[in-house]
All heavy atoms as TSV, in Angstrom:
chain	resi	resn	atom	element	x	y	z
A	1	MET	N	N	-126.471	-46.845	12.695
A	1	MET	CA	C	-125.782	-47.363	11.566
A	1	MET	C	C	-124.529	-48.146	12.120
A	1	MET	O	O	-123.752	-47.751	12.857
A	1	MET	CB	C	-125.236	-46.189	10.716
A	1	MET	CG	C	-124.507	-46.594	9.479
A	1	MET	SD	S	-123.980	-45.238	8.339
A	1	MET	CE	C	-125.412	-44.261	8.189
A	2	VAL	N	N	-124.393	-49.360	11.628
A	2	VAL	CA	C	-123.325	-50.253	12.084
A	2	VAL	C	C	-122.099	-50.060	11.219
A	2	VAL	O	O	-122.233	-50.071	9.963
A	2	VAL	CB	C	-123.804	-51.721	11.940
A	2	VAL	CG1	C	-122.673	-52.668	12.274
A	2	VAL	CG2	C	-124.958	-51.979	12.858
A	3	GLU	N	N	-120.955	-49.861	11.839
A	3	GLU	CA	C	-119.718	-49.757	11.104
A	3	GLU	C	C	-118.988	-51.126	11.237
A	3	GLU	O	O	-119.144	-51.877	12.168
A	3	GLU	CB	C	-118.837	-48.727	11.624
A	3	GLU	CG	C	-119.451	-47.241	11.468
A	3	GLU	CD	C	-118.397	-46.175	11.798
A	3	GLU	OE1	O	-117.323	-46.502	12.270
A	3	GLU	OE2	O	-118.774	-44.992	11.558
A	4	GLU	N	N	-118.194	-51.377	10.190
A	4	GLU	CA	C	-117.403	-52.612	10.100
A	4	GLU	C	C	-116.000	-52.316	9.817
A	4	GLU	O	O	-115.704	-51.160	9.231
A	4	GLU	CB	C	-117.970	-53.563	9.140
A	4	GLU	CG	C	-119.376	-54.074	9.340
A	4	GLU	CD	C	-119.882	-54.981	8.348
A	4	GLU	OE1	O	-119.217	-55.294	7.382
A	4	GLU	OE2	O	-121.052	-55.425	8.495
A	5	PRO	N	N	-115.052	-53.110	10.222
A	5	PRO	CA	C	-113.673	-52.887	9.906
A	5	PRO	C	C	-113.451	-52.769	8.364
A	5	PRO	O	O	-114.066	-53.431	7.519
A	5	PRO	CB	C	-112.949	-54.095	10.406
A	5	PRO	CG	C	-113.825	-54.737	11.476
A	5	PRO	CD	C	-115.219	-54.418	10.952
A	6	GLN	N	N	-112.634	-51.764	8.016
A	6	GLN	CA	C	-112.416	-51.621	6.617
A	6	GLN	C	C	-111.440	-52.628	6.086
A	6	GLN	O	O	-110.310	-52.819	6.544
A	6	GLN	CB	C	-111.856	-50.216	6.348
A	6	GLN	CG	C	-111.547	-49.993	4.884
A	6	GLN	CD	C	-110.958	-48.561	4.645
A	6	GLN	OE1	O	-110.129	-48.087	5.521
A	6	GLN	NE2	N	-111.247	-47.921	3.614
A	7	PHE	N	N	-111.881	-53.361	5.046
A	7	PHE	CA	C	-111.021	-54.375	4.335
A	7	PHE	C	C	-110.741	-53.896	3.055
A	7	PHE	O	O	-111.581	-53.599	2.178
A	7	PHE	CB	C	-111.702	-55.692	4.349
A	7	PHE	CG	C	-110.841	-56.882	3.942
A	7	PHE	CD1	C	-109.986	-57.436	4.767
A	7	PHE	CD2	C	-110.930	-57.335	2.686
A	7	PHE	CE1	C	-109.081	-58.509	4.448
A	7	PHE	CE2	C	-109.999	-58.309	2.236
A	7	PHE	CZ	C	-109.113	-58.909	3.127
A	8	THR	N	N	-109.386	-53.821	2.715
A	8	THR	CA	C	-108.862	-53.325	1.465
A	8	THR	C	C	-108.233	-54.462	0.691
A	8	THR	O	O	-108.150	-55.583	1.269
A	8	THR	CB	C	-107.883	-52.197	1.585
A	8	THR	OG1	O	-106.722	-52.730	2.233
A	8	THR	CG2	C	-108.420	-51.158	2.584
A	9	ALA	N	N	-107.766	-54.230	-0.416
A	9	ALA	CA	C	-107.035	-55.213	-1.172
A	9	ALA	C	C	-105.760	-55.664	-0.440
A	9	ALA	O	O	-105.292	-56.788	-0.670
A	9	ALA	CB	C	-106.582	-54.646	-2.598
A	10	LYS	N	N	-105.274	-54.899	0.504
A	10	LYS	CA	C	-104.110	-55.260	1.248
A	10	LYS	C	C	-104.440	-55.885	2.596
A	10	LYS	O	O	-103.588	-56.445	3.268
A	10	LYS	CB	C	-103.288	-54.019	1.641
A	10	LYS	CG	C	-102.568	-53.389	0.346
A	10	LYS	CD	C	-101.782	-52.143	0.810
A	10	LYS	CE	C	-101.119	-51.408	-0.363
A	10	LYS	NZ	N	-100.449	-50.257	0.072
A	11	GLY	N	N	-105.726	-55.775	2.990
A	11	GLY	CA	C	-106.143	-56.483	4.227
A	11	GLY	C	C	-106.883	-55.402	5.101
A	11	GLY	O	O	-107.224	-54.293	4.579
A	12	TYR	N	N	-107.035	-55.761	6.387
A	12	TYR	CA	C	-107.688	-54.772	7.325
A	12	TYR	C	C	-106.635	-53.716	7.630
A	12	TYR	O	O	-105.484	-53.918	7.834
A	12	TYR	CB	C	-108.046	-55.547	8.611
A	12	TYR	CG	C	-109.155	-56.547	8.428
A	12	TYR	CD1	C	-108.864	-57.880	8.300
A	12	TYR	CD2	C	-110.437	-56.074	8.293
A	12	TYR	CE1	C	-109.960	-58.756	8.059
A	12	TYR	CE2	C	-111.518	-56.920	8.106
A	12	TYR	CZ	C	-111.209	-58.295	7.903
A	12	TYR	OH	O	-112.277	-59.186	7.781
A	13	LYS	N	N	-107.122	-52.460	7.660
A	13	LYS	CA	C	-106.280	-51.239	7.745
A	13	LYS	C	C	-106.244	-50.725	9.169
A	13	LYS	O	O	-107.350	-50.502	9.732
A	13	LYS	CB	C	-106.710	-50.230	6.776
A	13	LYS	CG	C	-105.886	-49.009	6.712
A	13	LYS	CD	C	-106.440	-48.019	5.641
A	13	LYS	CE	C	-105.719	-46.813	5.504
A	13	LYS	NZ	N	-106.329	-45.871	4.523
A	14	LEU	N	N	-105.063	-50.563	9.731
A	14	LEU	CA	C	-104.953	-50.015	11.146
A	14	LEU	C	C	-103.886	-48.889	11.093
A	14	LEU	O	O	-103.101	-48.675	10.202
A	14	LEU	CB	C	-104.408	-51.119	12.015
A	14	LEU	CG	C	-105.331	-52.370	12.236
A	14	LEU	CD1	C	-104.888	-53.498	11.426
A	14	LEU	CD2	C	-105.532	-52.776	13.661
A	15	GLY	N	N	-104.069	-48.067	12.143
A	15	GLY	CA	C	-103.079	-46.993	12.395
A	15	GLY	C	C	-102.139	-47.294	13.509
A	15	GLY	O	O	-102.506	-47.776	14.622
A	16	ASP	N	N	-100.862	-47.093	13.266
A	16	ASP	CA	C	-99.766	-47.435	14.207
A	16	ASP	C	C	-99.608	-46.343	15.181
A	16	ASP	O	O	-99.323	-45.225	14.887
A	16	ASP	CB	C	-98.506	-47.592	13.391
A	16	ASP	CG	C	-97.371	-48.156	14.196
A	16	ASP	OD1	O	-97.430	-48.044	15.499
A	16	ASP	OD2	O	-96.317	-48.591	13.645
A	17	PRO	N	N	-99.752	-46.576	16.543
A	17	PRO	CA	C	-99.657	-45.625	17.527
A	17	PRO	C	C	-98.272	-45.007	17.672
A	17	PRO	O	O	-98.129	-43.895	18.246
A	17	PRO	CB	C	-100.033	-46.321	18.854
A	17	PRO	CG	C	-99.728	-47.736	18.561
A	17	PRO	CD	C	-100.026	-47.938	17.063
A	18	ALA	N	N	-97.283	-45.658	17.136
A	18	ALA	CA	C	-95.855	-45.140	17.146
A	18	ALA	C	C	-95.847	-43.781	16.407
A	18	ALA	O	O	-94.852	-43.041	16.622
A	18	ALA	CB	C	-94.970	-46.111	16.610
A	19	HIS	N	N	-96.811	-43.464	15.464
A	19	HIS	CA	C	-96.691	-42.236	14.686
A	19	HIS	C	C	-97.541	-41.123	15.339
A	19	HIS	O	O	-97.807	-40.102	14.607
A	19	HIS	CB	C	-97.086	-42.593	13.348
A	19	HIS	CG	C	-96.112	-43.527	12.653
A	19	HIS	ND1	N	-94.913	-43.179	12.297
A	19	HIS	CD2	C	-96.254	-44.804	12.345
A	19	HIS	CE1	C	-94.298	-44.231	11.766
A	19	HIS	NE2	N	-95.032	-45.231	11.899
A	20	GLY	N	N	-98.089	-41.312	16.532
A	20	GLY	CA	C	-98.851	-40.287	17.242
A	20	GLY	C	C	-99.956	-39.670	16.467
A	20	GLY	O	O	-100.788	-40.458	15.890
A	21	GLN	N	N	-99.913	-38.345	16.286
A	21	GLN	CA	C	-101.002	-37.623	15.606
A	21	GLN	C	C	-101.004	-37.783	14.169
A	21	GLN	O	O	-101.929	-37.426	13.448
A	21	GLN	CB	C	-100.935	-36.039	15.961
A	21	GLN	CG	C	-101.179	-35.786	17.382
A	21	GLN	CD	C	-102.529	-36.177	17.872
A	21	GLN	OE1	O	-103.529	-35.908	17.155
A	21	GLN	NE2	N	-102.626	-36.712	19.051
A	22	ARG	N	N	-99.976	-38.514	13.670
A	22	ARG	CA	C	-99.820	-38.722	12.180
A	22	ARG	C	C	-100.275	-40.195	11.890
A	22	ARG	O	O	-100.107	-40.636	10.674
A	22	ARG	CB	C	-98.471	-38.435	11.751
A	22	ARG	CG	C	-98.071	-36.918	11.992
A	22	ARG	CD	C	-96.760	-36.591	11.458
A	22	ARG	NE	N	-96.451	-36.910	10.072
A	22	ARG	CZ	C	-96.836	-36.183	9.022
A	22	ARG	NH1	N	-97.356	-34.979	9.158
A	22	ARG	NH2	N	-96.398	-36.524	7.759
A	23	LYS	N	N	-100.716	-40.999	12.824
A	23	LYS	CA	C	-101.071	-42.406	12.537
A	23	LYS	C	C	-102.130	-42.526	11.488
A	23	LYS	O	O	-102.306	-43.592	10.940
A	23	LYS	CB	C	-101.460	-43.092	13.830
A	23	LYS	CG	C	-102.735	-42.621	14.461
A	23	LYS	CD	C	-102.908	-43.445	15.757
A	23	LYS	CE	C	-103.956	-42.790	16.619
A	23	LYS	NZ	N	-103.414	-42.066	17.745
A	24	HIS	N	N	-102.883	-41.517	11.182
A	24	HIS	CA	C	-104.004	-41.611	10.268
A	24	HIS	C	C	-103.512	-41.401	8.798
A	24	HIS	O	O	-104.281	-41.698	7.809
A	24	HIS	CB	C	-105.051	-40.628	10.587
A	24	HIS	CG	C	-104.720	-39.136	10.420
A	24	HIS	ND1	N	-103.878	-38.585	11.312
A	24	HIS	CD2	C	-104.908	-38.321	9.408
A	24	HIS	CE1	C	-103.654	-37.311	10.939
A	24	HIS	NE2	N	-104.281	-37.106	9.787
A	25	HIS	N	N	-102.201	-41.040	8.583
A	25	HIS	CA	C	-101.696	-40.835	7.233
A	25	HIS	C	C	-101.509	-42.167	6.624
A	25	HIS	O	O	-101.025	-43.141	7.258
A	25	HIS	CB	C	-100.494	-40.067	7.342
A	25	HIS	CG	C	-100.623	-38.667	7.742
A	25	HIS	ND1	N	-100.040	-37.569	7.119
A	25	HIS	CD2	C	-101.371	-38.025	8.770
A	25	HIS	CE1	C	-100.381	-36.393	7.735
A	25	HIS	NE2	N	-101.174	-36.721	8.698
A	26	ALA	N	N	-101.662	-42.183	5.377
A	26	ALA	CA	C	-101.707	-43.453	4.588
A	26	ALA	C	C	-100.280	-44.128	4.692
A	26	ALA	O	O	-100.294	-45.345	4.703
A	26	ALA	CB	C	-101.993	-43.138	3.070
A	27	GLU	N	N	-99.221	-43.292	4.715
A	27	GLU	CA	C	-97.875	-43.915	4.759
A	27	GLU	C	C	-97.620	-44.680	6.053
A	27	GLU	O	O	-96.683	-45.411	6.140
A	27	GLU	CB	C	-96.727	-42.904	4.502
A	27	GLU	CG	C	-96.698	-41.745	5.534
A	27	GLU	CD	C	-97.452	-40.490	5.185
A	27	GLU	OE1	O	-98.381	-40.579	4.297
A	27	GLU	OE2	O	-97.193	-39.546	5.808
A	28	HIS	N	N	-98.504	-44.474	7.099
A	28	HIS	CA	C	-98.304	-45.122	8.367
A	28	HIS	C	C	-99.285	-46.242	8.594
A	28	HIS	O	O	-99.311	-46.800	9.682
A	28	HIS	CB	C	-98.398	-44.067	9.481
A	28	HIS	CG	C	-97.386	-42.957	9.435
A	28	HIS	ND1	N	-96.058	-43.173	9.302
A	28	HIS	CD2	C	-97.562	-41.635	9.312
A	28	HIS	CE1	C	-95.453	-42.016	9.170
A	28	HIS	NE2	N	-96.372	-41.058	9.276
A	29	ALA	N	N	-100.060	-46.523	7.616
A	29	ALA	CA	C	-101.094	-47.579	7.686
A	29	ALA	C	C	-100.386	-48.995	7.816
A	29	ALA	O	O	-99.321	-49.219	7.259
A	29	ALA	CB	C	-102.009	-47.670	6.493
A	30	VAL	N	N	-100.927	-49.815	8.621
A	30	VAL	CA	C	-100.483	-51.224	8.776
A	30	VAL	C	C	-101.700	-52.131	8.317
A	30	VAL	O	O	-102.836	-51.811	8.706
A	30	VAL	CB	C	-100.165	-51.505	10.249
A	30	VAL	CG1	C	-99.833	-52.965	10.535
A	30	VAL	CG2	C	-99.010	-50.570	10.726
A	31	TYR	N	N	-101.359	-53.153	7.582
A	31	TYR	CA	C	-102.393	-54.006	7.014
A	31	TYR	C	C	-102.188	-55.465	7.551
A	31	TYR	O	O	-101.122	-55.958	7.649
A	31	TYR	CB	C	-102.398	-54.026	5.540
A	31	TYR	CG	C	-102.633	-52.701	4.882
A	31	TYR	CD1	C	-101.687	-51.784	4.687
A	31	TYR	CD2	C	-104.000	-52.358	4.669
A	31	TYR	CE1	C	-101.939	-50.563	4.051
A	31	TYR	CE2	C	-104.245	-51.028	4.113
A	31	TYR	CZ	C	-103.270	-50.237	3.774
A	31	TYR	OH	O	-103.545	-48.948	3.307
A	32	VAL	N	N	-103.343	-56.036	7.921
A	32	VAL	CA	C	-103.243	-57.520	8.305
A	32	VAL	C	C	-104.385	-58.214	7.553
A	32	VAL	O	O	-105.332	-57.669	7.209
A	32	VAL	CB	C	-103.315	-57.715	9.846
A	32	VAL	CG1	C	-102.205	-57.119	10.589
A	32	VAL	CG2	C	-104.652	-57.106	10.339
A	33	LYS	N	N	-104.184	-59.537	7.369
A	33	LYS	CA	C	-105.229	-60.368	6.646
A	33	LYS	C	C	-106.367	-60.885	7.399
A	33	LYS	O	O	-107.402	-61.182	6.847
A	33	LYS	CB	C	-104.462	-61.507	5.938
A	33	LYS	CG	C	-103.319	-61.048	4.957
A	33	LYS	CD	C	-103.991	-60.433	3.767
A	33	LYS	CE	C	-103.013	-60.030	2.689
A	33	LYS	NZ	N	-103.487	-59.311	1.581
A	34	THR	N	N	-106.188	-60.973	8.725
A	34	THR	CA	C	-107.280	-61.579	9.520
A	34	THR	C	C	-107.755	-60.579	10.667
A	34	THR	O	O	-107.005	-59.697	11.130
A	34	THR	CB	C	-106.907	-62.876	10.101
A	34	THR	OG1	O	-105.879	-62.514	11.108
A	34	THR	CG2	C	-106.352	-63.861	9.098
A	35	LEU	N	N	-108.998	-60.864	11.084
A	35	LEU	CA	C	-109.512	-60.034	12.218
A	35	LEU	C	C	-108.847	-60.406	13.469
A	35	LEU	O	O	-108.559	-59.606	14.344
A	35	LEU	CB	C	-111.038	-60.250	12.315
A	35	LEU	CG	C	-111.873	-59.488	11.353
A	35	LEU	CD1	C	-113.369	-59.928	11.558
A	35	LEU	CD2	C	-111.695	-58.004	11.545
A	36	ASP	N	N	-108.355	-61.634	13.614
A	36	ASP	CA	C	-107.557	-62.142	14.766
A	36	ASP	C	C	-106.240	-61.286	14.853
A	36	ASP	O	O	-105.843	-60.856	15.979
A	36	ASP	CB	C	-107.218	-63.621	14.780
A	36	ASP	CG	C	-108.414	-64.424	15.185
A	36	ASP	OD1	O	-109.266	-63.849	15.982
A	36	ASP	OD2	O	-108.466	-65.603	14.864
A	37	ALA	N	N	-105.546	-61.128	13.702
A	37	ALA	CA	C	-104.330	-60.307	13.752
A	37	ALA	C	C	-104.668	-58.866	14.072
A	37	ALA	O	O	-103.905	-58.214	14.779
A	37	ALA	CB	C	-103.659	-60.485	12.329
A	38	ALA	N	N	-105.767	-58.421	13.505
A	38	ALA	CA	C	-106.191	-56.925	13.803
A	38	ALA	C	C	-106.448	-56.816	15.326
A	38	ALA	O	O	-106.063	-55.883	15.922
A	38	ALA	CB	C	-107.385	-56.618	12.998
A	39	ALA	N	N	-107.166	-57.819	15.873
A	39	ALA	CA	C	-107.444	-57.754	17.285
A	39	ALA	C	C	-106.186	-57.739	18.207
A	39	ALA	O	O	-106.114	-56.996	19.166
A	39	ALA	CB	C	-108.412	-58.865	17.630
A	40	ALA	N	N	-105.257	-58.477	17.755
A	40	ALA	CA	C	-103.946	-58.556	18.512
A	40	ALA	C	C	-103.349	-57.246	18.531
A	40	ALA	O	O	-102.784	-56.772	19.496
A	40	ALA	CB	C	-103.069	-59.616	17.937
A	41	LEU	N	N	-103.348	-56.499	17.372
A	41	LEU	CA	C	-102.688	-55.196	17.253
A	41	LEU	C	C	-103.560	-54.085	18.017
A	41	LEU	O	O	-103.043	-53.260	18.611
A	41	LEU	CB	C	-102.592	-54.762	15.825
A	41	LEU	CG	C	-101.505	-55.549	14.988
A	41	LEU	CD1	C	-101.500	-55.124	13.575
A	41	LEU	CD2	C	-100.112	-55.290	15.562
A	42	ILE	N	N	-104.816	-54.222	17.961
A	42	ILE	CA	C	-105.731	-53.355	18.747
A	42	ILE	C	C	-105.414	-53.447	20.283
A	42	ILE	O	O	-105.325	-52.422	20.922
A	42	ILE	CB	C	-107.203	-53.627	18.471
A	42	ILE	CG1	C	-107.529	-53.165	17.009
A	42	ILE	CG2	C	-108.125	-52.804	19.414
A	42	ILE	CD1	C	-108.835	-53.776	16.519
A	43	GLU	N	N	-105.193	-54.597	20.665
A	43	GLU	CA	C	-104.865	-54.814	22.120
A	43	GLU	C	C	-103.482	-54.100	22.447
A	43	GLU	O	O	-103.175	-53.940	23.593
A	43	GLU	CB	C	-104.816	-56.317	22.408
A	43	GLU	CG	C	-106.249	-56.958	22.411
A	43	GLU	CD	C	-106.293	-58.430	22.545
A	43	GLU	OE1	O	-105.200	-59.083	22.309
A	43	GLU	OE2	O	-107.306	-58.980	22.915
A	44	ARG	N	N	-102.648	-53.926	21.430
A	44	ARG	CA	C	-101.376	-53.286	21.693
A	44	ARG	C	C	-101.444	-51.746	21.421
A	44	ARG	O	O	-100.407	-51.102	21.387
A	44	ARG	CB	C	-100.246	-53.851	20.695
A	44	ARG	CG	C	-100.000	-55.343	21.129
A	44	ARG	CD	C	-98.889	-55.973	20.245
A	44	ARG	NE	N	-97.931	-55.073	19.730
A	44	ARG	CZ	C	-97.342	-55.211	18.513
A	44	ARG	NH1	N	-97.640	-56.225	17.755
A	44	ARG	NH2	N	-96.418	-54.360	18.195
A	45	GLY	N	N	-102.724	-51.239	21.207
A	45	GLY	CA	C	-102.802	-49.748	21.008
A	45	GLY	C	C	-103.090	-49.259	19.652
A	45	GLY	O	O	-103.176	-48.053	19.433
A	46	PHE	N	N	-103.134	-50.109	18.634
A	46	PHE	CA	C	-103.352	-49.720	17.255
A	46	PHE	C	C	-104.844	-49.247	17.087
A	46	PHE	O	O	-105.681	-49.867	17.822
A	46	PHE	CB	C	-103.046	-50.845	16.305
A	46	PHE	CG	C	-101.600	-51.073	16.017
A	46	PHE	CD1	C	-100.794	-51.523	16.975
A	46	PHE	CD2	C	-101.057	-50.774	14.772
A	46	PHE	CE1	C	-99.446	-51.771	16.779
A	46	PHE	CE2	C	-99.747	-51.020	14.536
A	46	PHE	CZ	C	-98.875	-51.420	15.501
A	47	SER	N	N	-105.099	-48.343	16.232
A	47	SER	CA	C	-106.438	-47.960	15.890
A	47	SER	C	C	-106.868	-48.658	14.662
A	47	SER	O	O	-106.106	-49.076	13.829
A	47	SER	CB	C	-106.443	-46.430	15.604
A	47	SER	OG	O	-106.027	-45.803	16.789
A	48	LEU	N	N	-108.166	-48.760	14.472
A	48	LEU	CA	C	-108.733	-49.595	13.340
A	48	LEU	C	C	-109.548	-48.604	12.462
A	48	LEU	O	O	-110.441	-47.855	12.990
A	48	LEU	CB	C	-109.591	-50.677	13.917
A	48	LEU	CG	C	-110.275	-51.625	12.827
A	48	LEU	CD1	C	-109.216	-52.341	12.011
A	48	LEU	CD2	C	-111.247	-52.519	13.603
A	49	TRP	N	N	-109.437	-48.688	11.177
A	49	TRP	CA	C	-110.261	-47.868	10.219
A	49	TRP	C	C	-111.527	-48.712	10.060
A	49	TRP	O	O	-111.547	-49.867	9.856
A	49	TRP	CB	C	-109.534	-47.832	8.828
A	49	TRP	CG	C	-108.440	-46.863	8.903
A	49	TRP	CD1	C	-107.150	-47.059	9.037
A	49	TRP	CD2	C	-108.551	-45.421	8.651
A	49	TRP	NE1	N	-106.384	-45.961	9.021
A	49	TRP	CE2	C	-107.314	-44.898	8.708
A	49	TRP	CE3	C	-109.618	-44.576	8.323
A	49	TRP	CZ2	C	-106.985	-43.502	8.530
A	49	TRP	CZ3	C	-109.391	-43.242	8.187
A	49	TRP	CH2	C	-108.115	-42.661	8.302
A	50	MET	N	N	-112.636	-47.956	10.283
A	50	MET	CA	C	-113.969	-48.574	10.162
A	50	MET	C	C	-114.911	-47.664	9.336
A	50	MET	O	O	-114.698	-46.463	9.367
A	50	MET	CB	C	-114.556	-48.838	11.572
A	50	MET	CG	C	-113.772	-49.823	12.395
A	50	MET	SD	S	-114.572	-50.205	13.915
A	50	MET	CE	C	-115.921	-51.201	13.384
A	51	GLY	N	N	-115.848	-48.285	8.765
A	51	GLY	CA	C	-116.787	-47.496	7.992
A	51	GLY	C	C	-118.042	-48.329	7.755
A	51	GLY	O	O	-118.175	-49.464	8.128
A	52	SER	N	N	-119.007	-47.704	7.021
A	52	SER	CA	C	-120.258	-48.370	6.649
A	52	SER	C	C	-120.609	-47.939	5.210
A	52	SER	O	O	-120.042	-46.902	4.730
A	52	SER	CB	C	-121.324	-48.055	7.633
A	52	SER	OG	O	-121.605	-46.632	7.732
A	53	GLN	N	N	-121.480	-48.607	4.639
A	53	GLN	CA	C	-121.986	-48.227	3.214
A	53	GLN	C	C	-122.379	-46.822	3.185
A	53	GLN	O	O	-123.186	-46.399	3.974
A	53	GLN	CB	C	-122.968	-49.183	2.782
A	53	GLN	CG	C	-123.186	-49.094	1.310
A	53	GLN	CD	C	-123.473	-50.436	0.701
A	53	GLN	OE1	O	-123.770	-51.366	1.371
A	53	GLN	NE2	N	-123.343	-50.478	-0.585
A	54	GLY	N	N	-121.863	-46.050	2.257
A	54	GLY	CA	C	-122.198	-44.714	2.015
A	54	GLY	C	C	-121.618	-43.715	3.030
A	54	GLY	O	O	-121.836	-42.492	3.019
A	55	LYS	N	N	-120.698	-44.217	3.865
A	55	LYS	CA	C	-119.977	-43.348	4.887
A	55	LYS	C	C	-118.567	-43.560	4.703
A	55	LYS	O	O	-118.026	-44.681	4.633
A	55	LYS	CB	C	-120.512	-43.715	6.297
A	55	LYS	CG	C	-119.898	-42.773	7.291
A	55	LYS	CD	C	-120.407	-43.247	8.725
A	55	LYS	CE	C	-119.652	-42.369	9.684
A	55	LYS	NZ	N	-119.799	-42.913	11.028
A	56	ARG	N	N	-117.815	-42.443	4.775
A	56	ARG	CA	C	-116.386	-42.580	4.646
A	56	ARG	C	C	-115.766	-43.228	5.894
A	56	ARG	O	O	-116.186	-42.994	7.033
A	56	ARG	CB	C	-115.830	-41.227	4.552
A	56	ARG	CG	C	-114.276	-41.069	4.361
A	56	ARG	CD	C	-113.887	-39.665	4.098
A	56	ARG	NE	N	-112.510	-39.522	4.341
A	56	ARG	CZ	C	-111.866	-38.450	4.546
A	56	ARG	NH1	N	-112.490	-37.248	4.541
A	56	ARG	NH2	N	-110.534	-38.487	4.684
A	57	ALA	N	N	-114.754	-44.059	5.646
A	57	ALA	CA	C	-114.164	-44.760	6.849
A	57	ALA	C	C	-113.393	-43.718	7.674
A	57	ALA	O	O	-112.962	-42.753	7.271
A	57	ALA	CB	C	-113.115	-45.802	6.315
A	58	SER	N	N	-113.385	-44.071	9.033
A	58	SER	CA	C	-112.662	-43.199	9.974
A	58	SER	C	C	-111.818	-44.119	10.937
A	58	SER	O	O	-112.128	-45.346	11.027
A	58	SER	CB	C	-113.627	-42.323	10.783
A	58	SER	OG	O	-114.578	-43.195	11.489
A	59	LEU	N	N	-110.827	-43.571	11.556
A	59	LEU	CA	C	-109.943	-44.309	12.381
A	59	LEU	C	C	-110.543	-44.194	13.802
A	59	LEU	O	O	-110.699	-43.206	14.352
A	59	LEU	CB	C	-108.548	-43.498	12.404
A	59	LEU	CG	C	-107.411	-44.258	12.995
A	59	LEU	CD1	C	-107.159	-45.621	12.289
A	59	LEU	CD2	C	-106.143	-43.419	12.867
A	60	ILE	N	N	-110.713	-45.417	14.387
A	60	ILE	CA	C	-111.305	-45.520	15.621
A	60	ILE	C	C	-110.243	-46.015	16.661
A	60	ILE	O	O	-109.573	-46.943	16.428
A	60	ILE	CB	C	-112.458	-46.657	15.584
A	60	ILE	CG1	C	-113.446	-46.312	14.461
A	60	ILE	CG2	C	-113.179	-46.773	16.979
A	60	ILE	CD1	C	-114.181	-44.997	14.559
A	61	SER	N	N	-110.186	-45.286	17.760
A	61	SER	CA	C	-109.204	-45.577	18.689
A	61	SER	C	C	-109.503	-46.885	19.416
A	61	SER	O	O	-110.625	-47.341	19.579
A	61	SER	CB	C	-109.168	-44.481	19.823
A	61	SER	OG	O	-110.340	-44.546	20.593
A	62	PRO	N	N	-108.512	-47.566	19.956
A	62	PRO	CA	C	-108.621	-48.871	20.604
A	62	PRO	C	C	-109.548	-48.790	21.826
A	62	PRO	O	O	-110.235	-49.789	22.128
A	62	PRO	CB	C	-107.267	-49.342	20.941
A	62	PRO	CG	C	-106.369	-48.129	20.921
A	62	PRO	CD	C	-107.015	-47.171	19.948
A	63	GLU	N	N	-109.584	-47.652	22.513
A	63	GLU	CA	C	-110.449	-47.458	23.638
A	63	GLU	C	C	-111.922	-47.530	23.301
A	63	GLU	O	O	-112.808	-47.712	24.122
A	63	GLU	CB	C	-110.114	-46.170	24.459
A	63	GLU	CG	C	-108.766	-46.103	24.945
A	63	GLU	CD	C	-107.636	-45.719	23.937
A	63	GLU	OE1	O	-108.052	-45.117	22.850
A	63	GLU	OE2	O	-106.423	-45.957	24.155
A	64	SER	N	N	-112.253	-47.256	22.079
A	64	SER	CA	C	-113.719	-47.175	21.585
A	64	SER	C	C	-114.015	-48.435	20.927
A	64	SER	O	O	-115.149	-48.529	20.473
A	64	SER	CB	C	-113.842	-45.965	20.630
A	64	SER	OG	O	-113.570	-44.820	21.209
A	65	LEU	N	N	-113.175	-49.442	20.930
A	65	LEU	CA	C	-113.529	-50.712	20.354
A	65	LEU	C	C	-113.717	-51.789	21.308
A	65	LEU	O	O	-113.048	-51.801	22.312
A	65	LEU	CB	C	-112.338	-51.127	19.374
A	65	LEU	CG	C	-112.067	-50.234	18.149
A	65	LEU	CD1	C	-110.807	-50.558	17.429
A	65	LEU	CD2	C	-113.207	-50.299	17.227
A	66	ARG	N	N	-114.548	-52.791	21.042
A	66	ARG	CA	C	-114.747	-53.841	21.885
A	66	ARG	C	C	-114.574	-55.131	21.056
A	66	ARG	O	O	-115.203	-55.388	20.117
A	66	ARG	CB	C	-116.256	-53.858	22.437
A	66	ARG	CG	C	-116.518	-54.979	23.386
A	66	ARG	CD	C	-117.900	-54.799	23.989
A	66	ARG	NE	N	-118.960	-54.882	22.943
A	66	ARG	CZ	C	-119.912	-55.772	22.867
A	66	ARG	NH1	N	-120.051	-56.702	23.832
A	66	ARG	NH2	N	-120.775	-55.700	21.882
A	67	ILE	N	N	-113.650	-55.970	21.470
A	67	ILE	CA	C	-113.323	-57.165	20.757
A	67	ILE	C	C	-114.132	-58.299	21.349
A	67	ILE	O	O	-114.007	-58.538	22.624
A	67	ILE	CB	C	-111.790	-57.464	20.785
A	67	ILE	CG1	C	-111.024	-56.362	20.213
A	67	ILE	CG2	C	-111.502	-58.783	20.202
A	67	ILE	CD1	C	-109.547	-56.368	20.376
A	68	VAL	N	N	-114.888	-58.970	20.533
A	68	VAL	CA	C	-115.683	-60.102	20.918
A	68	VAL	C	C	-115.170	-61.383	20.223
A	68	VAL	O	O	-115.080	-61.364	19.014
A	68	VAL	CB	C	-117.129	-59.846	20.692
A	68	VAL	CG1	C	-118.034	-61.052	21.094
A	68	VAL	CG2	C	-117.671	-58.618	21.370
A	69	ARG	N	N	-114.808	-62.405	20.924
A	69	ARG	CA	C	-114.265	-63.564	20.309
A	69	ARG	C	C	-115.300	-64.662	20.522
A	69	ARG	O	O	-116.007	-64.799	21.546
A	69	ARG	CB	C	-112.919	-63.959	20.958
A	69	ARG	CG	C	-111.834	-63.033	20.548
A	69	ARG	CD	C	-110.510	-63.620	21.104
A	69	ARG	NE	N	-109.307	-62.991	20.341
A	69	ARG	CZ	C	-108.838	-61.915	20.632
A	69	ARG	NH1	N	-109.363	-61.120	21.612
A	69	ARG	NH2	N	-107.727	-61.475	19.994
A	70	ALA	N	N	-115.382	-65.541	19.454
A	70	ALA	CA	C	-116.258	-66.694	19.610
A	70	ALA	C	C	-115.752	-67.599	20.744
A	70	ALA	O	O	-114.531	-67.795	20.832
A	70	ALA	CB	C	-116.377	-67.448	18.225
A	71	SER	N	N	-116.671	-68.220	21.473
A	71	SER	CA	C	-116.251	-69.160	22.584
A	71	SER	C	C	-116.364	-70.559	22.133
A	71	SER	O	O	-116.792	-70.969	21.121
A	71	SER	CB	C	-117.037	-68.884	23.838
A	71	SER	OG	O	-118.341	-68.823	23.604
């Protein structure tokens, strides 16, 4: 099953590493409008909420993500 970044009405949802074990709480969510902006934050240690149809979204650590840019 392929998971994709969660896009909400506010944008792509990320977890801020500054909040440690509480980064998954809604009040600590950071939203960006583009995948490029999300990728820049992931490179700085932010986690990304990802999910797939029929599956609840989960917070994925930056170490488990692979960023692929078009060349």
